[in-house]
C-alpha positions in Angstrom: 69.0 79.0 97.6 70.3 80.0 101.2 73.5 80.6 103.3 73.4 78.0 105.9 74.5 80.3 108.7 72.1 82.9 107.9 70.6 84.5 111.5 73.7 83.5 113.3 75.6 86.6 114.7 79.3 86.6 115.4 81.3 89.4 117.4 85.1 89.3 116.8 87.7 90.9 119.0 90.4 90.0 116.0 93.7 91.0 114.6 96.3 89.6 112.3 95.1 86.2 110.6 93.9 83.5 112.7 90.6 84.9 114.1 89.7 87.0 111.1 90.1 84.1 108.8 88.0 82.1 111.0 85.4 84.6 111.2 85.6 85.4 107.4 84.8 81.6 106.7 81.9 82.1 109.1 80.7 85.3 106.7 81.2 83.2 103.6 78.5 80.8 105.1 76.2 83.9 105.6 76.6 84.4 109.3 76.5 88.5 110.4 80.1 89.2 111.6 80.8 92.3 113.4 84.5 93.0 114.0 85.3 95.4 117.0 88.3 97.4 116.2 90.1 99.9 118.1 89.3 103.4 116.9 91.9 105.3 114.7 94.0 102.3 114.3 92.0 99.2 114.0 93.1 95.8 113.1 97.0 96.0 112.5 96.8 94.4 109.2 95.1 97.3 107.6 98.3 99.1 107.4 100.7 96.3 106.4 100.8 97.9 102.5 98.8 99.6 100.2 98.7 97.2 97.1 95.3 96.8 96.8 94.5 100.2 95.4 95.7 101.6 99.0 94.3 98.9 100.9 96.5 96.2 102.6 96.5 92.6 100.8 96.3 90.7 104.4 93.2 92.8 105.2 91.1 92.3 101.9 91.9 88.9 102.0 90.7 88.3 105.5 88.1 90.6 106.1 85.4 90.9 103.4 81.9 90.4 104.4 82.0 91.9 107.8 80.5 94.8 109.6 83.2 96.9 111.3 82.2 98.7 114.8 85.2 101.0 116.0 84.7 100.8 119.8 87.2 101.6 122.6 86.2 99.0 125.3 88.1 101.1 128.0 85.3 103.6 127.7 82.1 102.7 129.5 79.7 103.8 126.8 81.4 101.6 124.4 81.7 98.8 126.6 78.1 99.0 127.0 77.6 98.9 123.2 79.7 95.8 123.0 77.6 94.2 126.2 74.6 94.5 124.2 76.1 93.2 121.0 77.3 90.0 123.2 73.5 89.6 124.7 72.1 88.6 121.2 75.4 87.2 119.6 75.8 83.5 118.9 79.6 83.4 118.9 82.6 85.5 120.1 85.9 85.2 118.3 88.8 86.7 120.0 92.8 86.3 119.5 93.9 88.9 121.6 97.3 89.3 123.6 97.3 86.9 126.6 95.3 88.1 129.5 93.9 90.9 127.4 90.1 89.4 127.7 90.5 89.1 131.7 91.7 92.8 131.8 88.5 93.8 129.9 86.5 92.1 132.2 85.5 89.8 129.5 87.3 86.3 130.9 85.5 83.2 128.8 84.4 81.6 131.6 82.6 84.7 132.9 81.1 85.2 129.6 80.0 81.5 129.5 77.9 81.9 132.6 76.6 85.5 132.0 75.7 84.1 128.3 74.8 80.3 128.4 74.2 80.1 124.9 77.2 81.9 123.6 80.0 80.1 122.2 83.1 81.6 123.3 86.4 81.1 120.9 89.6 82.1 122.7 92.4 81.7 120.4 96.1 82.1 122.1 99.9 80.9 121.2 100.3 78.5 123.9 97.2 78.3 125.6 97.0 78.2 129.4 99.4 76.8 131.9 103.0 75.6 130.8 106.3 77.8 131.0 105.1 79.7 127.5 101.3 80.8 128.3 102.5 84.5 128.7 104.3 84.8 125.5 102.9 86.7 122.4 102.7 84.5 119.5 103.4 85.4 115.7 102.9 82.7 113.1 107.0 82.2 112.6 107.3 82.1 116.2 105.1 79.5 116.8 106.2 77.6 113.6 109.8 77.8 115.1 108.7 76.5 118.6 106.7 73.9 117.4 109.5 72.3 115.1 107.7 73.0 111.7 110.7 75.3 110.2 113.4 72.5 111.2 111.6 70.3 108.2 111.4 72.9 105.9 114.1 74.0 103.7 117.4 72.2 103.5 119.8 70.4 105.9 121.5 73.1 108.1 119.1 75.8 106.3 115.7 75.7 108.2 112.8 77.9 106.4 109.5 79.1 107.3 106.8 77.7 105.0 105.7 80.7 102.8 102.1 80.1 103.7 101.2 81.2 107.4 100.4 77.4 108.3 100.1 78.3 112.0 97.4 81.0 111.5 95.7 79.2 109.0 95.6 76.3 110.6 94.4 77.7 113.7 91.7 79.5 111.7 90.5 76.4 110.5 90.4 74.4 113.5 88.5 77.3 115.4 86.1 77.4 112.4 85.1 73.7 112.3 84.8 73.8 116.3 82.4 76.6 116.0 80.2 74.5 113.4 80.7 72.0 115.7 79.4 74.0 118.9 76.6 75.4 117.0 75.2 71.6 116.2 76.0 71.1 120.0 74.0 73.8 120.9 71.1 73.0 118.9 70.8 69.6 121.2 71.6 71.0 124.6 70.9 74.3 124.5 74.2 75.5 125.8 76.8 77.1 124.3 80.7 76.5 125.4 84.1 77.8 125.9 86.6 76.7 122.9 90.3 77.4 123.5 92.5 77.2 120.8 96.2 77.3 120.9 98.4 77.8 118.1 101.4 75.9 119.3 98.8 72.9 119.7 97.5 73.2 116.0 101.2 72.9 114.7 102.2 70.2 117.0 99.2 68.2 115.7 100.2 68.9 111.9 103.8 67.6 112.8 102.1 64.2 113.2 104.4 62.1 111.2 107.6 63.8 112.0 107.0 63.4 115.4 106.0 59.8 115.0 109.2 59.3 113.3 110.9 60.8 116.4 109.1 59.2 119.2 108.8 55.6 117.9 112.3 55.9 115.5 114.4 58.3 117.4 115.7 60.2 114.3 115.1 63.6 113.2 113.4 64.0 109.8 115.9 65.7 107.7 114.2 68.6 105.4 114.6 67.9 101.4 113.5 71.3 100.0 111.1 70.5 97.1 110.3 67.1 98.4 109.2 65.2 101.5 111.8 63.5 104.0 109.4 60.7 104.3 109.1 59.5 100.6 111.4 59.0 97.7 111.7 60.0 94.7 109.6 63.0 95.2 110.7 66.4 94.3 110.9 69.0 91.4 113.2 68.4 88.5 114.5 70.5 85.6 113.3 70.1 82.2 114.9 70.5 78.6 113.0 73.7 78.1 113.9 75.2 81.7 110.6 74.5 83.5 110.2 72.8 86.6 108.1 69.5 86.8 107.4 68.2 90.2 107.0 64.1 90.1 107.1 61.3 92.8 105.8 58.3 94.2 103.9 57.6 97.4 104.0 53.9 97.5 106.0 50.9 96.2 103.3 50.3 93.7 103.7 53.9 92.0 107.6 53.4 92.0 107.0 50.3 89.7 104.9 52.5 87.5 107.2 55.4 87.7 110.2 53.4 86.8 108.9 50.7 84.6 106.0 52.8 82.8 107.0 56.5 83.0 110.8 56.1 82.4 110.8 52.6 80.6 113.2 51.3 83.0 112.2 47.7 83.8 115.8 47.3 85.6 115.1 50.1 88.0 111.5 48.7 88.8 113.2 45.2 89.4 116.4 46.4 91.3 115.9 45.4 94.6 117.8 48.1 96.2 114.7 50.2 95.5 112.0 47.7 96.5 110.8 49.4 99.5 109.9 53.3 100.1 112.5 53.1 103.2 114.9 52.0 100.7 114.5 54.6 98.0 114.6 57.3 101.0 118.1 56.0 101.9 119.4 56.2 98.2 117.4 59.5 97.7 120.3 61.2 96.3 120.9 58.5 93.5 117.2 58.3 92.4 117.0 62.2 92.1 120.2 62.2 89.8 118.6 59.5 87.6 115.2 61.0 87.7 116.5 64.5 86.9 118.8 63.3 84.1 115.9 61.7 82.6 113.6 64.9 82.8 116.6 67.1 81.5 116.1 65.1 78.2 112.3 66.1 77.7 110.1 69.1 77.8 107.7 69.8 80.5 104.6 69.1 78.2 105.6 65.6 77.2 106.7 64.6 80.7 103.3 65.4 81.9 101.5 63.7 79.2 103.6 60.4 79.8 103.1 60.8 83.5 99.3 61.0 83.2 99.2 58.1 80.9 101.3 56.1 83.3 99.2 57.1 86.1 101.9 59.1 88.0 101.1 62.4 89.8 102.6 65.6 88.1 102.7 69.2 88.4 104.2 72.4 87.3 106.1 74.6 90.0 104.3 77.7 89.4 104.9 81.5 90.4 102.3 83.3 92.4 101.5 85.2 89.3 100.8 82.0 87.3 98.4 80.7 90.1 96.5 84.2 89.8 96.1 83.7 86.3 95.8 79.7 86.2 93.2 78.3 83.9 91.9 75.8 86.7 90.7 78.7 88.5 89.5 81.0 85.6 87.6 78.2 83.6 85.7 76.8 86.9 84.6 80.6 87.9 86.6 80.4 91.1 87.1 84.3 91.1 84.1 87.1 92.1 84.3 90.7 92.7 83.5 92.0 96.3 82.8 95.6 97.2 85.4 97.7 98.9 86.0 101.5 100.0 87.7 101.7 96.7 85.2 99.8 94.5 85.0 96.2 93.6 88.3 93.9 94.0 88.9 90.6 93.2 88.5 87.4 95.8 88.3 84.1 95.5 85.2 81.9 96.4 85.2 79.9 99.5 86.7 76.5 98.9 83.7 74.3 100.4 80.4 75.1 99.6 77.5 72.9 99.7 75.1 72.3 96.8 72.6 75.1 96.7 74.5 77.4 99.2 74.5 81.1 98.2 77.7 83.2 99.3 76.9 86.6 100.2 78.3 89.4 98.2 80.0 91.0 101.5 82.2 94.0 101.4 85.6 95.0 102.9 84.8 97.4 105.7 86.4 100.7 106.2 87.7 101.0 109.7 84.2 102.2 111.8 82.0 101.9 108.7 79.1 100.2 110.8 79.7 101.8 114.2 76.8 104.6 114.2 74.5 101.7 112.7 75.2 99.4 115.6 75.2 102.0 118.1 71.5 103.0 117.2 70.8 99.4 116.9 71.9 98.4 120.4 70.2 101.6 121.9 67.0 100.0 121.1 67.6 96.6 122.6 66.6 95.4 125.8 69.3 93.7 127.9 68.4 90.2 129.6 68.8 89.9 133.2 71.5 87.5 132.9 73.7 89.3 130.6 74.7 91.5 133.5 77.8 94.1 132.8 81.0 93.1 131.1 
């Protein structure tokens, strides 16, 4: 039993969500993650709220399994400690404001020359070049700029998805790129610089909508609990005042839903509904038919019948209902991690290989490991190529 990234050291200059989630996943796989924070304030998410027994919900989610070193990189002594950390690090991950790394003397290209085996991940809002590369970027701002909000919500009422998809998507792309770069370094002996722009991530995620515009010339219209690309597909109120989510993603499924689940062979045979594009055009009519059918039945009966007919279905749950969900509880997806206020619950990583162990980790207090890291680096000899950052 082992953690696959055991022996890998990651240094992070991170805040908010995208970089911290990337490095937390690396820590989940056994990497040593040293989070460098400003003394006194630290990561901004430390101060969002105090709902986790005085700690912030965002910070607890994103930072267990890491060490915290409070270093002021404007001070030569602390920059020396940081330089020594980089000299033995495998990966540096940063999502500081535009130009911040350069102002610190930590330009990614220069770092790559000084530390040829180092993998440098530089997360930004809009990348380098173009009219927006100087702008700060938060999840809502990037989602708005990249069109995500325009296909979410209702017609005339755009909305930001509740999950911060620009941040989370960027974290996952950065995380997977680090794993690829570690594999590549084993083959070549060389690290690399990996720029990741949040705008590019959301643009990639907009793929089907982009294709609809580029090739069809029509803007997708948001449909709330549904998809503008398929129909029927949405949430419907049941007789017992629950919300069941039902839908079809193919013409074959439409036949099963209409002729099997609803026992309406006339609908299944109606040529007006034969193709998905036809059903999308008649979405309102189909939603009315399916909604009336659901209103005459309880949730449990609908879900049983849908399962028997091979139709995908779900219950519209609240966040509290997710926290208590038997699919998490019965599969032992929750564990405890240590923190300054004692053990707190956290989910296991979503993807684990058979036989991999998950380090216990802890949520670090600000600067909890500073003195130990100072002592550790003081005993370390700098290789000649490291130079001064």
